[in-house]
N, C-alpha and C positions, 0 to 999 in steps of 0.2 A: 546843217552839220556836214562838214567836209571830212572824209575819212581816208587816210592813207594806209594801205596794207603793205607791210614788208613781209613778203612771202605769200604766194598764191597757191600753195599746195593743198593737201586734203583738208586741213582745218581752216586755213584762210579762205579757201574756196567755199567751204560749207558756210562759214560766217557770212560771206558776201551774198550767197544765194538766200539765206534766211533773212538778211536785212532787206533785200529787194522784194522777196515774197511777202514779207510783213509790212512793206511800204514804209519802213523807218527812214530810208533814204532812196534816192533815185540813182540810176547808173551814172548820171553826171556828177554826183557827189562823191564818187569813189575813184581812187587811183590805186593801182596795184603795181608794186615793183617786185620783180622776181628775176633771178639769174637764168632761169630756164626759158628758152624761146618757145618751146612746145607748151609750157604752162601758161605763158603770156598769151599765146595765140588762142589756146583753148578757152581761157577765162574771158578774153575779149569777145570771142565768138559767141559764147554761151550767155554772158551777162551784159555785154555792151558797155563795159567800163573802160576807162583809160588805162593803158599799161605802159610801164617804163622799165628800164633796166638800171636806172640810177636812183639809189635810195634818197640821196640828198634832194634831188629834184622832186621826188614823190612826196616828201614830207613838208615841203616848203610852204604850201598854202593850207595844210591840214589843221583842223581843230583837234582831231583825235588820230593818233598814230598807233596802229595795231601791229605788234611784233608777233608774227606767226611763223617763226623759223625754228629749225632744229637747234637744240642746246649747243652743239659744237659750232654752229654758225653765228651765235649771238655776239661774241666778242668782236668779230670783224664788222658785223652790222652796227653795233653801238659806236665803234670808232668812226664810222662813216656818217653819223647823224648827230654829232655832239653839239652843234650850234642851234639847238632848239629854242624857240621863243618861250618866255616864261608862261604864257597862257596856253601853250600846247600840252595836251594830255597824252601820255604814253599808256597804252593798254597792252600788257604782256600776257601771252598765254604760253610762254616758253617754260617747259617743265623744269623744275628745280632752280629757277632763277629768282633769288630773293629780291625783295624791295631794295635792300642795301646794295646788292650787286648791280641792280639796274640803275640806282641813283648814282653810284660811283662811276659806272661804265659810261653813262650818258651825260654826266655832269648836269643832271636835271633832277628835280625833286617833285614833279607833279606826275605821280606814277600810280597806275591801277594794275594790280596783279590778279589774274583770274586762273582758276583751275577748272576747265571744261572737260567733259568726258565724251567718249566716242559718239553717243547718240545725238550730239549737236548736228551731226551730218544730216539728220532728218528733222531737225527742229524740235527734238525731244530730249535735249541734254539736261544735265544737272551741272550748274556752274556756281562754284563758290569763289568769292572775290573779296578783296580788301584794298585799301588805299593808303597812301602816305598822308601826313598831316597837311601837306600843301594843297591837296585836292579840295576845291570848294564844293559846296552843296550843289551848285549848278553843274559842275563838272561831274560830280557823282551821279547826278540825274542823267547826264548824257551817257555815261558808261553803263548805267543800269538799263537804259532803253536799248542799247546795243546788245548787252548780254541777255536781257529778257527775251529778245527775238530768237534766241537759240534754244529756249526751253524754260526750265525753272532756274531762277537765279537766287542766290542766298548771300547777303552781305555779312561779313564777320569783322569784328573790331581787331582781333588778334591774328597776326599772320601765321601763327603756329597751327591754326586750324586748317590751313591749306595743305600742309604735309599730311595731316590726318585725312583730309578729303581725298588726297591723291590715293591713299591706300584703300579707301572705302568706295567712293563714287567714281574716282578716276580709273582704278583697276576693276571696280565692281562689275562693269559689263562683261569682262572676261569670266568672272565667276559665274555669272548668270548664263552666259553662252555655254559654258561647260556643263552646267546643270541641265540646260535644255538639250544639249547634245546627248548626254548620258540617258536622260529620260526618254528621248526618242529611240535610242538604241535598245533600251529596256522594253519598249513597246514592240519593237521588231523581234526581240528575243522571245517574247511570249506568243508571237504569231501574227501581229498586226502588219499589214502592208506599210512600208515606210511612209508613203504619202499620207495615210490615215493617221499614223502615229505622230507625224510632224504637225498636222493640223490640230489634233487633240492637245498636244503639249503646248504649242504656241498660244492657243486661245486660253488654255488653263492658266498659264503664267500671266498673260495679260489680265484676265478676269480676276485672278487672285490679287494681283498688284493693285488694280483699281479698287477692289473690295477693301483692302487695307487703307487706301487713301480716302475713300468716300464714306466708309462706315464708321470711322473714328474709333475703332476698337483695337486693343492690343492684339498683335498677331497670334499670341498664345490663346486668346479667347476665341478667335476665329478658327484656329486649329481644332479646338475642343468641339466646335460645332460639327466639324467634319468627321471627328473621331468617335465612333460608336464603341462602347465597351465590348471587347472580345471580337471586334469586327476586322475587316480586311485592312483598314487604315491603321488600326492599332498594331497589327502584325507588321506592317511595312515600317511604321515609325520605330518599332522595337528593333528592327534590323538596322535602321540608320543609327540609332543610339549605340547599339553594339559595335558598329563600325567606326564610332567616334566622329560622326558627321559634324556635330556641334563644335567639339573641341578642335577638330582639324580646320574648320572654317575660321574660328577665332584665331588660331595660330597663323593661318595664312594671311589674314588682315594685319595682324601684329607684325609679321615678317615684312610685309609690303610697307608698312609705316616706318619700320626701322631702316629699310633700304632707302626710302624717300628722303629721310633726314641726312643720309650720307652722300646723296647725289650732288 
């Protein structure tokens, strides 16, 4: 599988590193096109892949073309690679770019659209993706192998779920990081050294997440195991409910979803 990356920035670079570390492809299978000389030099030095400044040359021999550019750069990029071969697959991770926009802009109908989140940078991402009707089962398998190297991938039939995923898993790391930040600050506030508070909070979040995944129980059921009647956890949860924690988080995700539909 030959892969061309248009864009070798944070997300493009992370994808390349994951693909190489998981041995999905070799450096000889990848070519990267980027307008930035420093990014080209950096990714060539780190990953040993071929780098170019010309998008049209980069995609010429590729089976899969990954669009990993900023939304404001997409139109210019699409205008430069419109002569794609019918068997070539486009995989776009460009935020807000619908399948229809991509098909019309590229004059091409073999498109995969994916919504990865920030943890793909360490191979622990959540990627929701869908395809146009022109993508074959073999091509879907190719896209799945690439996206699966980045973390957990989830295929959906309806593109509307990508906007929902943007609000939940796309923006989700920011919600979790804020929760971790505040929880660490709370530990410091009650007297813990910051280094100890940080370690306690991070492992607690990791362990709790793994417990939800591995134990197969509803989060509310697991919460009840930790919550003794009249105990410290009960008192803490009461304060969170009084502060509107649940409703504020629901409103935040809903607002993010509304915003994603208008981008």
